[in-house]
Biopython code that builds the backbone (N, CA, C, O; Angstrom):
import numpy as np
from Bio.PDB.StructureBuilder import StructureBuilder

atoms = [
    (1, "MET", "N", (-29.261, -1.268, -25.242)),
    (1, "MET", "CA", (-29.057, -2.333, -24.280)),
    (1, "MET", "C", (-27.783, -2.049, -23.468)),
    (1, "MET", "O", (-26.748, -1.708, -24.041)),
    (2, "VAL", "N", (-27.857, -2.188, -22.153)),
    (2, "VAL", "CA", (-26.720, -1.955, -21.266)),
    (2, "VAL", "C", (-25.937, -3.255, -21.144)),
    (2, "VAL", "O", (-26.513, -4.303, -20.852)),
    (3, "ASP", "N", (-24.620, -3.190, -21.366)),
    (3, "ASP", "CA", (-23.836, -4.419, -21.270)),
    (3, "ASP", "C", (-23.352, -4.645, -19.846)),
    (3, "ASP", "O", (-23.508, -3.780, -18.985)),
    (4, "ILE", "N", (-22.765, -5.806, -19.602)),
    (4, "ILE", "CA", (-22.326, -6.184, -18.260)),
    (4, "ILE", "C", (-21.203, -5.284, -17.750)),
    (4, "ILE", "O", (-21.032, -5.140, -16.539)),
    (5, "ASN", "N", (-20.434, -4.673, -18.661)),
    (5, "ASN", "CA", (-19.339, -3.792, -18.236)),
    (5, "ASN", "C", (-19.838, -2.606, -17.430)),
    (5, "ASN", "O", (-19.151, -2.150, -16.517)),
    (6, "THR", "N", (-20.996, -2.111, -17.743)),
    (6, "THR", "CA", (-21.469, -0.914, -17.056)),
    (6, "THR", "C", (-22.460, -1.209, -15.949)),
    (6, "THR", "O", (-22.502, -0.487, -14.954)),
    (7, "ARG", "N", (-23.258, -2.253, -16.100)),
    (7, "ARG", "CA", (-24.326, -2.458, -15.142)),
    (7, "ARG", "C", (-24.075, -3.577, -14.141)),
    (7, "ARG", "O", (-24.382, -3.413, -12.960)),
    (8, "ASN", "N", (-23.535, -4.692, -14.569)),
    (8, "ASN", "CA", (-23.454, -5.860, -13.699)),
    (8, "ASN", "C", (-22.038, -6.311, -13.383)),
    (8, "ASN", "O", (-21.852, -7.406, -12.852)),
    (9, "LYS", "N", (-21.050, -5.511, -13.691)),
    (9, "LYS", "CA", (-19.681, -5.972, -13.473)),
    (9, "LYS", "C", (-19.370, -6.156, -11.990)),
    (9, "LYS", "O", (-18.454, -6.903, -11.646)),
    (10, "HIS", "N", (-20.105, -5.498, -11.115)),
    (10, "HIS", "CA", (-19.887, -5.667, -9.676)),
    (10, "HIS", "C", (-20.196, -7.087, -9.218)),
    (10, "HIS", "O", (-19.767, -7.493, -8.138)),
    (11, "MET", "N", (-20.938, -7.850, -10.029)),
    (11, "MET", "CA", (-21.293, -9.219, -9.678)),
    (11, "MET", "C", (-20.158, -10.193, -10.010)),
    (11, "MET", "O", (-20.172, -11.333, -9.545)),
    (12, "LEU", "N", (-19.193, -9.766, -10.796)),
    (12, "LEU", "CA", (-18.080, -10.629, -11.186)),
    (12, "LEU", "C", (-16.970, -10.593, -10.148)),
    (12, "LEU", "O", (-16.810, -9.616, -9.416)),
    (13, "ASP", "N", (-16.214, -11.670, -10.101)),
    (13, "ASP", "CA", (-15.012, -11.723, -9.276)),
    (13, "ASP", "C", (-14.035, -10.670, -9.801)),
    (13, "ASP", "O", (-13.923, -10.484, -11.012)),
    (14, "ARG", "N", (-13.325, -9.977, -8.898)),
    (14, "ARG", "CA", (-12.400, -8.897, -9.285)),
    (14, "ARG", "C", (-11.294, -9.384, -10.223)),
    (14, "ARG", "O", (-10.715, -8.592, -10.967)),
    (15, "LYS", "N", (-11.002, -10.688, -10.188)),
    (15, "LYS", "CA", (-9.930, -11.179, -11.053)),
    (15, "LYS", "C", (-10.301, -11.123, -12.527)),
    (15, "LYS", "O", (-9.436, -11.275, -13.389)),
    (16, "TYR", "N", (-11.581, -10.905, -12.826)),
    (16, "TYR", "CA", (-12.017, -10.783, -14.217)),
    (16, "TYR", "C", (-12.144, -9.323, -14.657)),
    (16, "TYR", "O", (-12.567, -9.046, -15.779)),
    (17, "ILE", "N", (-11.779, -8.397, -13.778)),
    (17, "ILE", "CA", (-11.838, -6.964, -14.079)),
    (17, "ILE", "C", (-10.405, -6.455, -14.248)),
    (17, "ILE", "O", (-9.541, -6.721, -13.413)),
    (18, "CYS", "N", (-10.168, -5.733, -15.318)),
    (18, "CYS", "CA", (-8.833, -5.176, -15.572)),
    (18, "CYS", "C", (-8.570, -4.034, -14.582)),
    (18, "CYS", "O", (-9.383, -3.115, -14.489)),
    (19, "PRO", "N", (-7.454, -4.069, -13.840)),
    (19, "PRO", "CA", (-7.153, -2.996, -12.889)),
    (19, "PRO", "C", (-6.762, -1.680, -13.563)),
    (19, "PRO", "O", (-6.716, -0.641, -12.904)),
    (20, "VAL", "N", (-6.484, -1.712, -14.857)),
    (20, "VAL", "CA", (-6.085, -0.500, -15.571)),
    (20, "VAL", "C", (-7.302, 0.248, -16.094)),
    (20, "VAL", "O", (-7.476, 1.434, -15.815)),
    (21, "CYS", "N", (-8.156, -0.457, -16.863)),
    (21, "CYS", "CA", (-9.308, 0.216, -17.476)),
    (21, "CYS", "C", (-10.606, -0.002, -16.698)),
    (21, "CYS", "O", (-11.614, 0.637, -17.001)),
    (22, "SER", "N", (-10.601, -0.888, -15.706)),
    (22, "SER", "CA", (-11.763, -1.199, -14.857)),
    (22, "SER", "C", (-12.926, -1.815, -15.626)),
    (22, "SER", "O", (-14.075, -1.723, -15.193)),
    (23, "LEU", "N", (-12.640, -2.434, -16.745)),
    (23, "LEU", "CA", (-13.661, -3.139, -17.515)),
    (23, "LEU", "C", (-13.393, -4.635, -17.430)),
    (23, "LEU", "O", (-12.344, -5.063, -16.949)),
    (24, "ILE", "N", (-14.361, -5.433, -17.905)),
    (24, "ILE", "CA", (-14.145, -6.868, -17.965)),
    (24, "ILE", "C", (-12.966, -7.119, -18.899)),
    (24, "ILE", "O", (-12.849, -6.489, -19.951)),
    (25, "LEU", "N", (-12.097, -8.042, -18.506)),
    (25, "LEU", "CA", (-10.888, -8.317, -19.279)),
    (25, "LEU", "C", (-11.204, -8.653, -20.728)),
    (25, "LEU", "O", (-12.049, -9.502, -21.014)),
    (26, "ARG", "N", (-10.515, -7.978, -21.633)),
    (26, "ARG", "CA", (-10.598, -8.256, -23.068)),
    (26, "ARG", "C", (-9.239, -8.761, -23.504)),
    (26, "ARG", "O", (-8.232, -8.096, -23.264)),
    (27, "GLU", "N", (-9.188, -9.910, -24.134)),
    (27, "GLU", "CA", (-7.922, -10.546, -24.505)),
    (27, "GLU", "C", (-6.993, -10.562, -23.287)),
    (27, "GLU", "O", (-5.927, -9.947, -23.316)),
    (28, "PRO", "N", (-7.388, -11.261, -22.216)),
    (28, "PRO", "CA", (-6.629, -11.219, -20.965)),
    (28, "PRO", "C", (-5.214, -11.766, -21.091)),
    (28, "PRO", "O", (-4.956, -12.733, -21.808)),
    (29, "VAL", "N", (-4.315, -11.120, -20.376)),
    (29, "VAL", "CA", (-2.919, -11.536, -20.271)),
    (29, "VAL", "C", (-2.610, -11.597, -18.784)),
    (29, "VAL", "O", (-2.866, -10.639, -18.054)),
    (30, "GLN", "N", (-2.058, -12.727, -18.328)),
    (30, "GLN", "CA", (-1.684, -12.840, -16.924)),
    (30, "GLN", "C", (-0.184, -12.640, -16.801)),
    (30, "GLN", "O", (0.594, -13.285, -17.504)),
    (31, "LEU", "N", (0.218, -11.753, -15.914)),
    (31, "LEU", "CA", (1.630, -11.443, -15.711)),
    (31, "LEU", "C", (2.262, -12.534, -14.855)),
    (31, "LEU", "O", (1.739, -12.875, -13.795)),
    (32, "THR", "N", (3.378, -13.078, -15.310)),
    (32, "THR", "CA", (3.958, -14.249, -14.652)),
    (32, "THR", "C", (4.566, -13.940, -13.288)),
    (32, "THR", "O", (4.486, -14.775, -12.387)),
    (33, "GLU", "N", (5.162, -12.784, -13.110)),
    (33, "GLU", "CA", (5.840, -12.486, -11.848)),
    (33, "GLU", "C", (4.880, -12.195, -10.704)),
    (33, "GLU", "O", (5.146, -12.562, -9.560)),
    (34, "CYS", "N", (3.770, -11.541, -11.005)),
    (34, "CYS", "CA", (2.864, -11.141, -9.924)),
    (34, "CYS", "C", (1.495, -11.798, -10.011)),
    (34, "CYS", "O", (0.761, -11.805, -9.023)),
    (35, "GLY", "N", (1.128, -12.352, -11.168)),
    (35, "GLY", "CA", (-0.160, -13.010, -11.312)),
    (35, "GLY", "C", (-1.309, -12.092, -11.671)),
    (35, "GLY", "O", (-2.436, -12.556, -11.839)),
    (36, "HIS", "N", (-1.051, -10.797, -11.793)),
    (36, "HIS", "CA", (-2.116, -9.873, -12.172)),
    (36, "HIS", "C", (-2.581, -10.160, -13.587)),
    (36, "HIS", "O", (-1.822, -10.661, -14.417)),
    (37, "ARG", "N", (-3.839, -9.833, -13.850)),
    (37, "ARG", "CA", (-4.394, -9.985, -15.192)),
    (37, "ARG", "C", (-4.741, -8.612, -15.735)),
    (37, "ARG", "O", (-5.294, -7.772, -15.024)),
    (38, "LEU", "N", (-4.410, -8.389, -17.006)),
    (38, "LEU", "CA", (-4.704, -7.127, -17.685)),
    (38, "LEU", "C", (-5.271, -7.439, -19.054)),
    (38, "LEU", "O", (-5.110, -8.543, -19.574)),
    (39, "CYS", "N", (-5.940, -6.447, -19.633)),
    (39, "CYS", "CA", (-6.316, -6.538, -21.041)),
    (39, "CYS", "C", (-5.032, -6.427, -21.862)),
    (39, "CYS", "O", (-4.099, -5.719, -21.483)),
    (40, "GLN", "N", (-4.998, -7.125, -22.977)),
    (40, "GLN", "CA", (-3.823, -7.032, -23.853)),
    (40, "GLN", "C", (-3.578, -5.578, -24.261)),
    (40, "GLN", "O", (-2.434, -5.126, -24.298)),
    (41, "THR", "N", (-4.656, -4.847, -24.567)),
    (41, "THR", "CA", (-4.491, -3.449, -24.996)),
    (41, "THR", "C", (-3.959, -2.577, -23.861)),
    (41, "THR", "O", (-3.165, -1.668, -24.105)),
    (42, "CYS", "N", (-4.384, -2.841, -22.625)),
    (42, "CYS", "CA", (-3.881, -2.065, -21.481)),
    (42, "CYS", "C", (-2.405, -2.373, -21.239)),
    (42, "CYS", "O", (-1.625, -1.476, -20.920)),
    (43, "LEU", "N", (-2.025, -3.643, -21.389)),
    (43, "LEU", "CA", (-0.623, -4.014, -21.242)),
    (43, "LEU", "C", (0.215, -3.327, -22.310)),
    (43, "LEU", "O", (1.281, -2.784, -22.019)),
    (44, "ASN", "N", (-0.271, -3.353, -23.550)),
    (44, "ASN", "CA", (0.457, -2.700, -24.644)),
    (44, "ASN", "C", (0.579, -1.202, -24.402)),
    (44, "ASN", "O", (1.637, -0.618, -24.634)),
    (45, "ALA", "N", (-0.503, -0.580, -23.936)),
    (45, "ALA", "CA", (-0.469, 0.859, -23.657)),
    (45, "ALA", "C", (0.538, 1.159, -22.552)),
    (45, "ALA", "O", (1.265, 2.150, -22.619)),
    (46, "GLY", "N", (0.578, 0.298, -21.534)),
    (46, "GLY", "CA", (1.537, 0.476, -20.445)),
    (46, "GLY", "C", (2.964, 0.333, -20.920)),
    (46, "GLY", "O", (3.852, 1.063, -20.479)),
    (47, "GLN", "N", (3.186, -0.620, -21.833)),
    (47, "GLN", "CA", (4.528, -0.803, -22.378)),
    (47, "GLN", "C", (4.955, 0.417, -23.179)),
    (47, "GLN", "O", (6.085, 0.887, -23.048)),
    (48, "GLU", "N", (4.061, 0.923, -24.000)),
    (48, "GLU", "CA", (4.393, 2.100, -24.806)),
    (48, "GLU", "C", (4.649, 3.307, -23.918)),
    (48, "GLU", "O", (5.574, 4.084, -24.155)),
    (49, "GLN", "N", (3.815, 3.456, -22.888)),
    (49, "GLN", "CA", (3.944, 4.611, -22.002)),
    (49, "GLN", "C", (5.261, 4.567, -21.238)),
    (49, "GLN", "O", (5.924, 5.593, -21.088)),
    (50, "MET", "N", (5.641, 3.406, -20.762)),
    (50, "MET", "CA", (6.862, 3.294, -19.966)),
    (50, "MET", "C", (8.088, 3.044, -20.825)),
    (50, "MET", "O", (9.214, 3.078, -20.328)),
    (51, "ASN", "N", (7.875, 2.789, -22.133)),
    (51, "ASN", "CA", (8.971, 2.572, -23.068)),
    (51, "ASN", "C", (9.874, 1.428, -22.610)),
    (51, "ASN", "O", (11.096, 1.563, -22.542)),
    (52, "ILE", "N", (9.226, 0.282, -22.295)),
    (52, "ILE", "CA", (9.980, -0.897, -21.882)),
    (52, "ILE", "C", (9.675, -2.040, -22.826)),
    (52, "ILE", "O", (8.678, -2.012, -23.547)),
    (53, "ASP", "N", (10.534, -3.044, -22.822)),
    (53, "ASP", "CA", (10.361, -4.204, -23.677)),
    (53, "ASP", "C", (10.213, -5.426, -22.782)),
    (53, "ASP", "O", (11.182, -5.863, -22.162)),
    (54, "LEU", "N", (8.999, -5.983, -22.709)),
    (54, "LEU", "CA", (8.736, -7.118, -21.838)),
    (54, "LEU", "C", (8.745, -8.415, -22.632)),
    (54, "LEU", "O", (8.130, -8.476, -23.697)),
    (55, "PRO", "N", (9.423, -9.458, -22.151)),
    (55, "PRO", "CA", (9.319, -10.754, -22.814)),
    (55, "PRO", "C", (7.947, -11.354, -22.527)),
    (55, "PRO", "O", (7.483, -11.325, -21.387)),
    (56, "ARG", "N", (7.295, -11.896, -23.553)),
    (56, "ARG", "CA", (5.960, -12.472, -23.366)),
    (56, "ARG", "C", (5.833, -13.785, -24.119)),
    (56, "ARG", "O", (6.509, -14.020, -25.121)),
    (57, "THR", "N", (4.942, -14.642, -23.606)),
    (57, "THR", "CA", (4.523, -15.816, -24.348)),
    (57, "THR", "C", (3.125, -15.516, -24.844)),
    (57, "THR", "O", (2.644, -14.395, -24.684)),
    (58, "THR", "N", (2.466, -16.487, -25.440)),
    (58, "THR", "CA", (1.128, -16.219, -25.966)),
    (58, "THR", "C", (0.106, -16.048, -24.851)),
    (58, "THR", "O", (-0.916, -15.394, -25.058)),
    (59, "THR", "N", (0.356, -16.622, -23.664)),
    (59, "THR", "CA", (-0.648, -16.552, -22.601)),
    (59, "THR", "C", (-0.251, -15.681, -21.432)),
    (59, "THR", "O", (-1.108, -15.266, -20.652)),
    (60, "ALA", "N", (1.024, -15.395, -21.296)),
    (60, "ALA", "CA", (1.430, -14.620, -20.119)),
    (60, "ALA", "C", (2.641, -13.762, -20.435)),
    (60, "ALA", "O", (3.427, -14.065, -21.332)),
    (61, "GLY", "N", (2.769, -12.694, -19.684)),
    (61, "GLY", "CA", (3.913, -11.809, -19.864)),
    (61, "GLY", "C", (4.631, -11.617, -18.554)),
    (61, "GLY", "O", (4.194, -12.104, -17.511)),
    (62, "ALA", "N", (5.723, -10.915, -18.613)),
    (62, "ALA", "CA", (6.455, -10.589, -17.395)),
    (62, "ALA", "C", (5.754, -9.428, -16.711)),
    (62, "ALA", "O", (5.072, -8.632, -17.357)),
    (63, "CYS", "N", (5.925, -9.340, -15.417)),
    (63, "CYS", "CA", (5.269, -8.287, -14.641)),
    (63, "CYS", "C", (5.842, -6.931, -15.023)),
    (63, "CYS", "O", (7.044, -6.798, -15.250)),
    (64, "ILE", "N", (4.986, -5.937, -15.091)),
    (64, "ILE", "CA", (5.427, -4.577, -15.380)),
    (64, "ILE", "C", (6.271, -4.103, -14.195)),
    (64, "ILE", "O", (5.778, -4.089, -13.068)),
    (65, "PRO", "N", (7.522, -3.717, -14.418)),
    (65, "PRO", "CA", (8.385, -3.316, -13.311)),
    (65, "PRO", "C", (7.790, -2.203, -12.456)),
    (65, "PRO", "O", (7.942, -2.228, -11.235)),
    (66, "ALA", "N", (7.128, -1.243, -13.055)),
    (66, "ALA", "CA", (6.557, -0.139, -12.277)),
    (66, "ALA", "C", (5.504, -0.653, -11.309)),
    (66, "ALA", "O", (5.408, -0.162, -10.184)),
    (67, "THR", "N", (4.711, -1.637, -11.730)),
    (67, "THR", "CA", (3.681, -2.201, -10.856)),
    (67, "THR", "C", (4.325, -2.910, -9.678)),
    (67, "THR", "O", (3.905, -2.724, -8.536)),
    (68, "ALA", "N", (5.328, -3.712, -9.942)),
    (68, "ALA", "CA", (6.019, -4.425, -8.871)),
    (68, "ALA", "C", (6.675, -3.439, -7.912)),
    (68, "ALA", "O", (6.621, -3.625, -6.696)),
    (69, "GLN", "N", (7.291, -2.400, -8.449)),
    (69, "GLN", "CA", (7.924, -1.394, -7.595)),
    (69, "GLN", "C", (6.884, -0.665, -6.756)),
    (69, "GLN", "O", (7.117, -0.384, -5.581)),
    (70, "PHE", "N", (5.732, -0.355, -7.357)),
    (70, "PHE", "CA", (4.675, 0.322, -6.622)),
    (70, "PHE", "C", (4.208, -0.533, -5.454)),
    (70, "PHE", "O", (4.025, -0.029, -4.345)),
    (71, "GLU", "N", (4.014, -1.830, -5.700)),
    (71, "GLU", "CA", (3.568, -2.718, -4.631)),
    (71, "GLU", "C", (4.607, -2.803, -3.523)),
    (71, "GLU", "O", (4.255, -2.847, -2.344)),
    (72, "GLU", "N", (5.883, -2.825, -3.892)),
    (72, "GLU", "CA", (6.961, -2.866, -2.914)),
    (72, "GLU", "C", (6.988, -1.584, -2.083)),
    (72, "GLU", "O", (7.118, -1.633, -0.860)),
    (73, "VAL", "N", (6.866, -0.447, -2.749)),
    (73, "VAL", "CA", (6.850, 0.845, -2.056)),
    (73, "VAL", "C", (5.633, 0.938, -1.143)),
    (73, "VAL", "O", (5.732, 1.432, -0.019)),
    (74, "HIS", "N", (4.486, 0.465, -1.623)),
    (74, "HIS", "CA", (3.259, 0.491, -0.817)),
    (74, "HIS", "C", (3.445, -0.329, 0.454)),
    (74, "HIS", "O", (3.045, 0.101, 1.536)),
    (75, "GLU", "N", (4.047, -1.504, 0.328)),
    (75, "GLU", "CA", (4.287, -2.351, 1.494)),
    (75, "GLU", "C", (5.247, -1.678, 2.467)),
    (75, "GLU", "O", (5.032, -1.714, 3.679)),
    (76, "MET", "N", (6.315, -1.061, 1.938)),
    (76, "MET", "CA", (7.268, -0.367, 2.805)),
    (76, "MET", "C", (6.609, 0.816, 3.510)),
    (76, "MET", "O", (6.868, 1.056, 4.689)),
    (77, "LEU", "N", (5.764, 1.554, 2.799)),
    (77, "LEU", "CA", (5.060, 2.681, 3.419)),
    (77, "LEU", "C", (4.136, 2.203, 4.528)),
    (77, "LEU", "O", (4.013, 2.851, 5.566)),
    (78, "HIS", "N", (3.488, 1.065, 4.302)),
    (78, "HIS", "CA", (2.601, 0.499, 5.319)),
    (78, "HIS", "C", (3.401, 0.148, 6.577)),
    (78, "HIS", "O", (2.959, 0.419, 7.693)),
    (79, "ILE", "N", (4.568, -0.448, 6.392)),
    (79, "ILE", "CA", (5.431, -0.791, 7.524)),
    (79, "ILE", "C", (5.904, 0.478, 8.225)),
    (79, "ILE", "O", (5.866, 0.563, 9.452)),
    (80, "LEU", "N", (6.350, 1.465, 7.445)),
    (80, "LEU", "CA", (6.819, 2.724, 8.034)),
    (80, "LEU", "C", (5.710, 3.450, 8.781)),
    (80, "LEU", "O", (5.951, 4.045, 9.832)),
    (81, "ALA", "N", (4.494, 3.404, 8.243)),
    (81, "ALA", "CA", (3.367, 4.052, 8.925)),
    (81, "ALA", "C", (3.137, 3.406, 10.283)),
    (81, "ALA", "O", (2.865, 4.101, 11.263)),
    (82, "GLY", "N", (3.243, 2.085, 10.349)),
    (82, "GLY", "CA", (3.107, 1.391, 11.630)),
    (82, "GLY", "C", (4.210, 1.780, 12.593)),
    (82, "GLY", "O", (3.965, 1.976, 13.783)),
    (83, "ASP", "N", (5.438, 1.894, 12.073)),
    (83, "ASP", "CA", (6.564, 2.304, 12.915)),
    (83, "ASP", "C", (6.388, 3.731, 13.424)),
    (83, "ASP", "O", (6.684, 4.018, 14.584)),
    (84, "ILE", "N", (5.912, 4.619, 12.566)),
    (84, "ILE", "CA", (5.676, 6.007, 12.971)),
    (84, "ILE", "C", (4.612, 6.062, 14.055)),
    (84, "ILE", "O", (4.744, 6.809, 15.025)),
    (85, "GLU", "N", (3.560, 5.274, 13.891)),
    (85, "GLU", "CA", (2.503, 5.241, 14.907)),
    (85, "GLU", "C", (3.070, 4.763, 16.243)),
    (85, "GLU", "O", (2.742, 5.319, 17.292)),
    (86, "ALA", "N", (3.920, 3.735, 16.209)),
    (86, "ALA", "CA", (4.540, 3.238, 17.440)),
    (86, "ALA", "C", (5.424, 4.310, 18.070)),
    (86, "ALA", "O", (5.420, 4.479, 19.289)),
    (87, "LEU", "N", (6.184, 5.036, 17.247)),
    (87, "LEU", "CA", (7.038, 6.107, 17.770)),
    (87, "LEU", "C", (6.218, 7.230, 18.398)),
    (87, "LEU", "O", (6.588, 7.760, 19.446)),
    (88, "VAL", "N", (5.118, 7.590, 17.767)),
    (88, "VAL", "CA", (4.251, 8.638, 18.316)),
    (88, "VAL", "C", (3.683, 8.185, 19.657)),
    (88, "VAL", "O", (3.646, 8.959, 20.613)),
    (89, "ASN", "N", (3.239, 6.926, 19.726)),
    (89, "ASN", "CA", (2.707, 6.407, 20.988)),
    (89, "ASN", "C", (3.780, 6.401, 22.072)),
    (89, "ASN", "O", (3.510, 6.759, 23.218)),
    (90, "ASN", "N", (5.002, 5.992, 21.710)),
    (90, "ASN", "CA", (6.103, 5.998, 22.676)),
    (90, "ASN", "C", (6.426, 7.413, 23.131)),
    (90, "ASN", "O", (6.673, 7.644, 24.315)),
    (91, "GLU", "N", (6.425, 8.362, 22.197)),
    (91, "GLU", "CA", (6.709, 9.756, 22.541)),
    (91, "GLU", "C", (5.670, 10.287, 23.521)),
    (91, "GLU", "O", (6.015, 10.974, 24.482)),
    (92, "GLN", "N", (4.407, 9.973, 23.283)),
    (92, "GLN", "CA", (3.342, 10.434, 24.181)),
    (92, "GLN", "C", (3.485, 9.793, 25.560)),
    (92, "GLN", "O", (3.333, 10.460, 26.583)),
    (93, "ARG", "N", (3.778, 8.490, 25.576)),
    (93, "ARG", "CA", (3.945, 7.786, 26.850)),
    (93, "ARG", "C", (5.127, 8.362, 27.621)),
    (93, "ARG", "O", (5.024, 8.624, 28.819)),
    (94, "LEU", "N", (6.255, 8.559, 26.928)),
    (94, "LEU", "CA", (7.441, 9.103, 27.595)),
    (94, "LEU", "C", (7.227, 10.538, 28.060)),
    (94, "LEU", "O", (7.737, 10.935, 29.107)),
    (95, "SER", "N", (6.483, 11.309, 27.292)),
    (95, "SER", "CA", (6.173, 12.676, 27.695)),
    (95, "SER", "C", (5.340, 12.670, 28.978)),
    (95, "SER", "O", (5.589, 13.452, 29.896)),
    (96, "ASN", "N", (4.350, 11.781, 29.029)),
    (96, "ASN", "CA", (3.523, 11.663, 30.240)),
    (96, "ASN", "C", (4.357, 11.210, 31.435)),
    (96, "ASN", "O", (4.209, 11.741, 32.536)),
    (97, "GLU", "N", (5.236, 10.230, 31.218)),
    (97, "GLU", "CA", (6.094, 9.754, 32.304)),
    (97, "GLU", "C", (7.029, 10.867, 32.779)),
    (97, "GLU", "O", (7.247, 11.025, 33.980)),
    (98, "SER", "N", (7.575, 11.630, 31.847)),
    (98, "SER", "CA", (8.466, 12.731, 32.202)),
    (98, "SER", "C", (7.728, 13.773, 33.038)),
    (98, "SER", "O", (8.253, 14.278, 34.031)),
    (99, "PHE", "N", (6.510, 14.084, 32.624)),
    (99, "PHE", "CA", (5.702, 15.051, 33.370)),
    (99, "PHE", "C", (5.430, 14.536, 34.786)),
    (99, "PHE", "O", (5.523, 15.293, 35.753)),
    (100, "GLN", "N", (5.097, 13.257, 34.906)),
    (100, "GLN", "CA", (4.856, 12.668, 36.228)),
    (100, "GLN", "C", (6.126, 12.712, 37.082)),
    (100, "GLN", "O", (6.052, 12.967, 38.284)),
    (101, "MET", "N", (7.275, 12.468, 36.477)),
    (101, "MET", "CA", (8.545, 12.512, 37.209)),
    (101, "MET", "C", (8.856, 13.933, 37.673)),
    (101, "MET", "O", (9.376, 14.122, 38.772)),
    (102, "GLN", "N", (8.548, 14.924, 36.855)),
    (102, "GLN", "CA", (8.768, 16.318, 37.249)),
    (102, "GLN", "C", (7.909, 16.668, 38.459)),
    (102, "GLN", "O", (8.372, 17.330, 39.388)),
    (103, "ILE", "N", (6.668, 16.222, 38.442)),
    (103, "ILE", "CA", (5.773, 16.474, 39.582)),
    (103, "ILE", "C", (6.311, 15.780, 40.825)),
    (103, "ILE", "O", (6.369, 16.378, 41.899)),
    (104, "THR", "N", (6.705, 14.515, 40.680)),
    (104, "THR", "CA", (7.247, 13.756, 41.811)),
    (104, "THR", "C", (8.511, 14.416, 42.343)),
    (104, "THR", "O", (8.693, 14.514, 43.557)),
    (105, "LEU", "N", (9.381, 14.867, 41.456)),
    (105, "LEU", "CA", (10.624, 15.529, 41.864)),
    (105, "LEU", "C", (10.329, 16.816, 42.632)),
    (105, "LEU", "O", (10.969, 17.101, 43.644)),
    (106, "THR", "N", (9.370, 17.583, 42.153)),
    (106, "THR", "CA", (8.986, 18.823, 42.840)),
    (106, "THR", "C", (8.465, 18.514, 44.241)),
    (106, "THR", "O", (8.826, 19.192, 45.203)),
    (107, "ILE", "N", (7.626, 17.503, 44.356)),
    (107, "ILE", "CA", (7.072, 17.115, 45.664)),
    (107, "ILE", "C", (8.191, 16.655, 46.597)),
    (107, "ILE", "O", (8.222, 17.034, 47.768)),
    (108, "LEU", "N", (9.109, 15.838, 46.078)),
    (108, "LEU", "CA", (10.217, 15.349, 46.904)),
    (108, "LEU", "C", (11.131, 16.489, 47.355)),
    (108, "LEU", "O", (11.622, 16.474, 48.484)),
    (109, "LYS", "N", (11.364, 17.467, 46.495)),
    (109, "LYS", "CA", (12.182, 18.624, 46.869)),
    (109, "LYS", "C", (11.514, 19.401, 47.996)),
    (109, "LYS", "O", (12.165, 19.815, 48.955)),
    (110, "GLU", "N", (10.204, 19.592, 47.864)),
    (110, "GLU", "CA", (9.469, 20.325, 48.905)),
    (110, "GLU", "C", (9.514, 19.574, 50.229)),
    (110, "GLU", "O", (9.714, 20.180, 51.282)),
    (111, "GLU", "N", (9.329, 18.261, 50.180)),
    (111, "GLU", "CA", (9.350, 17.459, 51.410)),
    (111, "GLU", "C", (10.749, 17.413, 52.021)),
    (111, "GLU", "O", (10.895, 17.448, 53.243)),
    (112, "SER", "N", (11.785, 17.335, 51.168)),
    (112, "SER", "CA", (13.153, 17.281, 51.701)),
    (112, "SER", "C", (13.550, 18.624, 52.328)),
    (112, "SER", "O", (14.308, 18.657, 53.298)),
    (113, "SER", "N", (13.038, 19.730, 51.773)),
    (113, "SER", "CA", (13.357, 21.036, 52.364)),
    (113, "SER", "C", (12.695, 21.185, 53.733)),
    (113, "SER", "O", (13.206, 21.915, 54.582)),
    (114, "LYS", "N", (11.580, 20.516, 53.963)),
    (114, "LYS", "CA", (10.900, 20.563, 55.260)),
    (114, "LYS", "C", (11.654, 19.751, 56.305)),
    (114, "LYS", "O", (11.554, 20.034, 57.498)),
    (115, "LEU", "N", (12.406, 18.744, 55.870)),
    (115, "LEU", "CA", (13.140, 17.879, 56.791)),
    (115, "LEU", "C", (14.383, 18.558, 57.355)),
    (115, "LEU", "O", (14.857, 18.146, 58.414)),
    (116, "LYS", "N", (14.918, 19.553, 56.714)),
    (116, "LYS", "CA", (16.161, 20.194, 57.144)),
    (116, "LYS", "C", (15.948, 21.126, 58.274)),
    (116, "LYS", "O", (16.899, 21.745, 58.752)),
]
sb = StructureBuilder()
sb.init_structure("model")
sb.init_model(0)
sb.init_chain("A")
sb.init_seg("    ")
for serial, (resi, resn, name, xyz) in enumerate(atoms, 1):
    if name == "N":
        sb.init_residue(resn, " ", resi, " ")
    sb.init_atom(name, np.array(xyz, "f"), 0.0, 1.0, " ", f" {name:<3s}", serial, name[0])
structure = sb.get_structure()
């Protein structure tokens, strides 16, 4: 028999799926700082892997610092990517304007030499 974890989990709201193991939450723990939900075993594995000590209550724990930092870095990268795109667009626009000015300057030089 195929269980819901493998066949029908796409029908569930994502908040019931563990972002670490991608299975339906088992012994769910909600992180207080960010609101994410994880399996208790995934949270424990993350704590052991990162060698950190998180304060927890029976229903919720503190947010994993690495997760919060990752989200912060992701947001900063998104902002920087937008800024880079704006800079590239400005560079292209200024390059085109510079080229047009060079053409105009050449034409004006030719016309001014004819006036003398």
